[in-house]
N, C-alpha and C positions, 0 to 999 in steps of 0.2 A: 504493500500500500504506500501511496505517496504521503509525505509529511507536509504537503502544501496546505497552507492556511491563508485564505485571502484576507486582505485588510478589513473588509467589511464584516468578516466572521471573527475577528479578534475581539478579545474583551475590550471594553471601552477605554480602559486605561492604557491599553497597548496599541491603540490606533494612533498613528502619528499626528493627524490633524487634531483629534480630540485631546491628545496628550499635550500638544502645544497650547491649546486653549485653556486647559486645566492647570498646567504646571509651568508654562512659559517655554520659550524656544531653547533655553539653556538645558532643559531636561531631556532634550532629544539627542540621540546619537547621530553621527554623520549619516549613517544608512537611513535613518528615519527621515532626516531632512531631505535627502535625495529622493526618498520614496514619495514625499509630498510633491516633489517636482514632476516625477514621471507618472504618478497617479495610479498605475496598475502594473501588475506583473505578467506572468505567463500562466499556462494551465498547470504547470508544475511548481512554480515558485511565486510567492507574494512579491509585491513591489519592494518591500524591505529586504527580502532575501536576494532579489536581483541586484539591488544596490550594494548589499554586503559583498556579493561576489565581485562586483566592480572594485570596491574598496580593497578587498583582499588582494586583487591583482596589482594594486599600486601600493601594497603594504600599508594601507590605511593612511597614507600621506596625501593630504589635500593638494600640496604643491605638485606632486606627481600626477594627481588626477587632473589638475589644470593644464597639464601638458598634453593630455589626450585630445586628439582631433575628433571631429564628428564621425569620421570613418573608423577611427579606433573604437569609439563607443558603440558603434553599430555592430561590431563583432560579437558583442555580448547578446546572448539570447534574451529576447524581451525588450531590447532597445532598438527602436526604429529611428528613422531620421528625425521625426518630430521630438521624441524624447531626448535624443542626443543633442539636438539644438537647445532644448530647455536647460539641460545640464551645462552646456558650454556658455549659454547666455547668462545663467545665474553666476557662474564663476567669473565671467567678464565683468558683470555688474559689481561684484565684490572687489575686483581689482580696480575698477574706476572709482569706487567709493573711497578706497584707500588713497588713490591718487589725488582726489579732490580735497581730502583732509590733510594732505601733506602741506606743511607750512612752506610757502614760497620764500626762499632765502633772499634776504636783501642784498647779500654779497657772497662771493666765494673766497673764503680765507684759507681753505685747505682742500685736499683731494676728497676728503670725506664729505665736505659740503656739496661738492659736485656729484659725488656718488649718490648721496641721499636725494638730491634734486631730480636725478633721472632714473634711479633704480627701478621705479615702478614701470617704466616703459620697456625695460628689458626683461622683467620678471616672466618666467615660464616660456620665453620665446624658443621655438625650435629651429630658428634660422638666425642668421647674422643681420644686424642693422648697424648703420653708421650714422651717428648724430653729432652735431656740434652745439656747444653752449657759447652764446655770444655775450660778451661783457663790455661795460663802458669803462671809462678811465678809473673809476673808483672800484672796479671789479664787481659792480652790481650786475645782476643778471638781466639782460635785455629780453632774451628768449632762447629757446632751443629749436633746432631745425633738423628734420630727418633728411639725410643726404642720399642714402641708398639702402636698399633691402636686398638680401641675397639668399644663398642656400645655407645648408648646415655647416659647410666648411669655409665659407667666405663671402664677402661682398666687395664690390668695387667702389672705392672712394675717389671721386674725381676732384683733384686739387683745384682745377679751374672753377668748378661749381662751388666748392667750399669757400674760396675767397670771393667769388661773385656774391654769394649770399651774405657773407660777412661785411663786404663793402656796401652792399645795398642797405644793410641795417645800421650802417655807420658804427660798427663795432670797433672797439679799441684793442680787443684781445679775444682769443677764443680758446676753448678746450675741446679736444677731439675725444669722442666717446664711441666705443663699439663693444659688442658682446661676443663671448665665446660660448655657444650652446653646449659644448662638450664639458664645460666646467673647468677646463684648463686655463689657468690664469697667466701662463707664460706667453709673452709676445712671440709671434712668428717672425721669421726673417722679413716677410713682406710687411708686417706691422712696423718693424724697426726701420726699414728703408723708407716707407711712406712717411713716417714721423720725421725722419731726417730731412727728406725733401721738402715737406711742408714747413718745417721750422726754418730752413734756409731761405725759402721764398718769403715767408712771413716777415723775417728779419729785414729783407730787402725793401719791403713796402711799409715797414713800420706797423705791422699787424702781427704781434707776437703770438706764438702758440705757447700757452702757459702749461699745458699738461695734455697727456693722452691717457685715457683711463679705459682699461679693459674690464667689462662687467661679467659676472656670473650671477647665478641666482642668490648666492650667499656671501659673496666677497668681491673684491676688486683689486686691480693692479694699477698703480700709478707710476708712469714713466718719470714724473718729476720727483716723487718720493724716492725712487730707486736711483736717482742721479744719472739717468741715461737720456734726458731730454736736452 
């Protein structure tokens, strides 16, 4: 016999929606919250059981869950496109909430300031992106700009585009930023050569490169801090 129990047949205290109303969202497990999102399970498993299976696959880590694509989620029995989209959208909303509550730094005084300013943009990315942070003469942040988006192993950063964007914004200095989805913090030979070329050109036109920061989900590498800029 199957041990499947549908949500509607669970005791009232065990139903995710009712449990949330009675005890608050903090009383729900990750799988129960996800079950509310997908609404229903399969003939063999309840929505909670389906979601627990997904979480088991990512070792219960929500950061790993956020890295799954819609196609990844659809591989689980009971998760179609609509349910996969609901999960991905909910995780993206959480990421955006965190981004909007991040205090905008009045200025960049260290590599950590720059890292905290842009870390939400690189969180959970499965591909490389290259951004620049533009600063005024007081090192106050004017804005950040996405320069390029690439694949898992790299992205092309066009020096002409970087300086064009910086000059258009009348920036006085800039910080280069890109991520390594692999989690490897060490700069590649291409990273080192690009930084050297941009630094030299920036010095020629009085638009200095203050730092180049490599982002991962949990840490960063600063060229300036390491004394190689």
